[in-house]
N, C-alpha and C positions, 0 to 999 in steps of 0.2 A: 476659512481663508479659500479665496476662489482661484481655481486655477484652470485655464482654457488649453486644451492640447492644439499644439501648432498647426495639426492638420486642418481643423475647423478655421485658424485664421487665413490660411493658405487657401481654403475652401470660398472664404467671403470674399477673398481677393478676385477668384476665378468668377464669381458671381455677379462682381460690382466692377465698373471701370475706374472706380475712384484709388485704386490701389495704382493704375498706371498713371495718373495725374501728379504734377508735381505736389509734393506735401509742404505746406507752410511750415516753416520755425523762427524761433526768435531769432537765428543766427543766419537766414538766408533759407532759400527753398530747396529741397531736395528732390532731384527729379528722377533720379536712377531707381530701379526697384531695390527694394530693403526687405527680401525675405527672410522670416524667420524660421527656423529648423531646429526640431526635436531628437536629442538621441533615444534610440529606439525604448520606449516604454518608461523613461525616467523624466524626472522634471528638471531637466539639462536643458537649455536652449542655446543657439548659437546664431550669428549671422556671418555671412561668407563676403568678403571683399572681392574684388574684380583683381586679377593678377597683373599687376603692371606697376608703374612707376606714378607716384601721387600727381595728378594736374586735372586740369580742367575738365578733360574729356571725361575722368571718372569721379571729379568732385572730391578727391582725397579719399577714396573708400577702396583701399586697397589690403586692408587687414582684417582680420579676424577678431570679434569679440564673443563672450557668451555670458550667461547667468544660470545659475542653481537657486531654484525654487524651494524654500524650507519652511517650516512651521515657525520659526523666529526671525524669517528676514530673507530678503535676496542677497546674494554673494554675487558680486559681478566680477567678471574679470576682462580686463583691457576695456577702453572707452573709446577707440576708434580714432580716426584721425583728423576731425573737424569738430569745433563745438554743435555745429548742425547735426553731423552725425551721432554724436553722443545723445543730443535730444530726440532723434529717431529710437536709439537704441532704447532709451527711457519709456519714449511713447509704446513701444514693443514690450516692454518689460509690464507696464501697465494695461496693456492687451490681455497678458496672460494672469497677474494676480494684482491683486492689492497690499500685498504684503510691503513693508517697506525696506529702502535700501541699506542692508547691515552694513554693509563695506564694499570697498572696491578693490582688488588685487591687481596690481600692475605687474606685467611679465617684465617690463624694462622700460626706460624713459627715452625713448624715440616718438619723433612727433606722430608718427603714422598709427600711434597707439593710446597716445596721452591726451590730444588736444579736446578730444569728446569728453574729459573729467569737467571741464567748465561748465557744460550745461547739467551734470549730477550736481555739481557746487551751488549752482542758482537756482535749479529747479526741484533737486529732490532732498533738501534739508540737508546738505552739505555733508554727506556721508564719509567716513575716514577713509583714506587712501593707507593701503598697506603697499610697501613694495622693500626690494632688499636693500642694505643702507648706502649702497654705491649711487643708488638713483640720486642722490642729495650732491653728488658731484655734478649730474646734469643741470638737476634743478636749481642749484644753488644754495639750498636749504630752506629759503623761504622764497615766496613770490616777488619780495621787495628787492631780493640779492640773487639774480640766476645768472645761472652760468654762462661762461662766454659762447660755448657751443650752442647752449639752447637760445640764445640773442639772436646768433647767426641763423640758425635753422628757422626760426620765425621769423626773420625778416626776408627768407627765400620764400616761406610757405604763403607770406601776406601778399607776395608777388603772384606765386605759381598758383594759389588755390582764393586768390580774391572772387566772390564775395564771402566765400564760406570761413576764410580765415583772414580777419581784418585787423585795425588797429585798437579794436577793443576784445582780440584774442590774449587770452594770458594763460602762463602755466599754474597748473595746480600742482606743488609739492606735495609728498607723501607726508601724512599724520604720523604713521608706526612705520618703524622699518624694524628688519631682523638682518642677521648674519648669515648663518649657514642653513639653518632650517628651523622650522616652526610648525606647530600644529593649533588648530583652534575647532570648535566647535560651536555650529547655529543650528538652532532647531532641531537637535538630536544627529545631524550629520557632520562628519569628521572632514576636514581639509587639513591636506598636507601644502605646505612651502617649501622647494626645496631651491637652494642658491646653484645654477649650473655655470655661471660666467665665473672670469670672462670667457665668453665665446661669440655670439654675435655682439653682445655689449655686455660691459662689466657686471651689471646687475640682474642679468639673464635668469629670470625665475619658473619653475612651473609649478602647477596647481594638480596635485592628484585629489579627486572628491573619491576617498576613500570606501565609502559604502557603496559607491557606484561604479567603482574601477573607472570612472573617466578620466583621461589626463588632458589639462589644458597646457600647452605644451611653449606659446610663447613663439618667438623665432629661434628658437633652439632647434625647430621642425619647420622647414619650407615644404610645401607640396605642391607641385606643378608650376613652380615658377623658379628662376635662378635665384639662389642666395645672394644676399647682398655682403661681399667680405670686404668691401674697400672703405675700411676705417682703420686708423691707427689703434682702436680699443679691441679691435677682433682679434681673439686669440684662436687659430684654426685648430691647434693641437689640444687644447685644454676642450674646445667644442666638441671635435672628434672622439675624443676619452669621455666625454660627456654622454655623447650618443651610445657608446659602446656601455657606460654604466645604465642608459636607461633601457638598452635592449636585453640587459641580463636582471631586471626588475623582476621578483617573484613575489606574488603573482604579478604577472604581464598586465597592464592596461588594458581593458577592454575595449574601450573607445578613446580614440585620438583627435583632439580640436588641436590642429597647427595654428602657429602665427598668420601663416598666408596658406591658401589653399583650401582643397575638400578634405573633412574628416576620413579617417579610417577605423576600420575594426582589427586590424592587423597591423600591430606596431614595428615590427620590421619593414613591412611595405610601406609604412608612412616616413620611415625615417631614410629610407633607402636614397631618395633622390638626394636629399642633403649630405649624407653621408658619402654618397657615389661623388658628387661635383666636387666636393672640398679636396677629398683625396687626388682626385684626378687632376686638379689645378695644381694643387701643392707639388705632386708628382712630377707633372711636365715643365713647372717653373724650376724645381730641384734639379732637375736633369738638366736643362738649359743653362744654369749657373755653374753647375758643375763641368760643364762642356765648353763654357767661354763663349756661349751664345746671346748676341745681343738680344735683348726683348724684342723688339720688332720683328726681328728674325724668328726669333725662338714663337712667337705668338702666332705668326703666319703660318709657320709648318705644324702648327698643332691642328689635330682633328677634332674640332668641335660639334660635328655633328649630329652627338648624343643630346646636344643641349640647344643647338642652334633655332631649334623652332621653338624653344620656351618663351613663356613672357618674360620680359624684363632681361633677354639675353642681349639684346643689341645696347641697354642703356647701361649695363652693370659688367657683361663680362670680362671686358678689355681693362677695364679700372680693376676690378677682382683680380685677374692675372697680373697686374702689372706691382700692384700693391704686395701681392705673395713673391713675385720675383723679386721685389727690393728686400722682402723680410729674409727670402733664401740667400741672397748676395750677402746681406749683413752676416747672417750665420755662417757664411764660408770664411768671415776674418777672423770669426772667433777663436 
């Protein structure tokens, strides 16, 4: 089995201008840097998306994805937000190893994590896709019968991310689903999948690579950007409970790769932003509802300075606050 350390791949980019040039792909040129990182001294690799809202400026590359190389094949976690990005991830895998893609685990079915599955289906021998069973609600069960939310998002992304997402882009549904948790072994390495939803999304799943102490968290953890809460499927109380449960894991993961933002070797540090932001928005909006303060007045009176400079604040914060305000208002009538 051939495995090339990530630092050698980075070095080759430094010594060659080729890595700075747009890279052709069957789904459109990828012009942004696509650096591969490696967990310290482990066969665990990942790419880091830009912190922001998917758009033409970032070519849809706003989320993280990664893979684990084993003697029995490669286990991939998430597939990025366009088929072109999925293809670039596959290219990076092939630069590291010639092992086949054994399976792909999807953290949750949101566009920025799944459109890249198409590239693996069409160019990596159609590996099985694993997800928590609630993913079927988004994907519609089959590619021929996709859910309404999925279709609406696909229409929006075909406009916002053209040409990387176009009329030929389709949603790849999971082949295998699980309920609460499941465990599997590939090449002697044990993987554990745990359902954390509903949190950010109904099917939120984290993957622990038990032998290495590496946690792929998906969007249960955001690091370095404002989390997205503006969805009727988001459950902030369950999300907070899940983060508390993660922090209590023993032994604690040694390395955490979030759904957005930079990895961390410190689990409490990794979850601090997500946990603190959700609690802050909830408490501020709950107090406003209790005091009968209209939303606009409450929002303008809230001190957002801790989060105002973070990526996605302008795009997401007001919508996040308003949805939580409405949720707190509804609870006040229960």
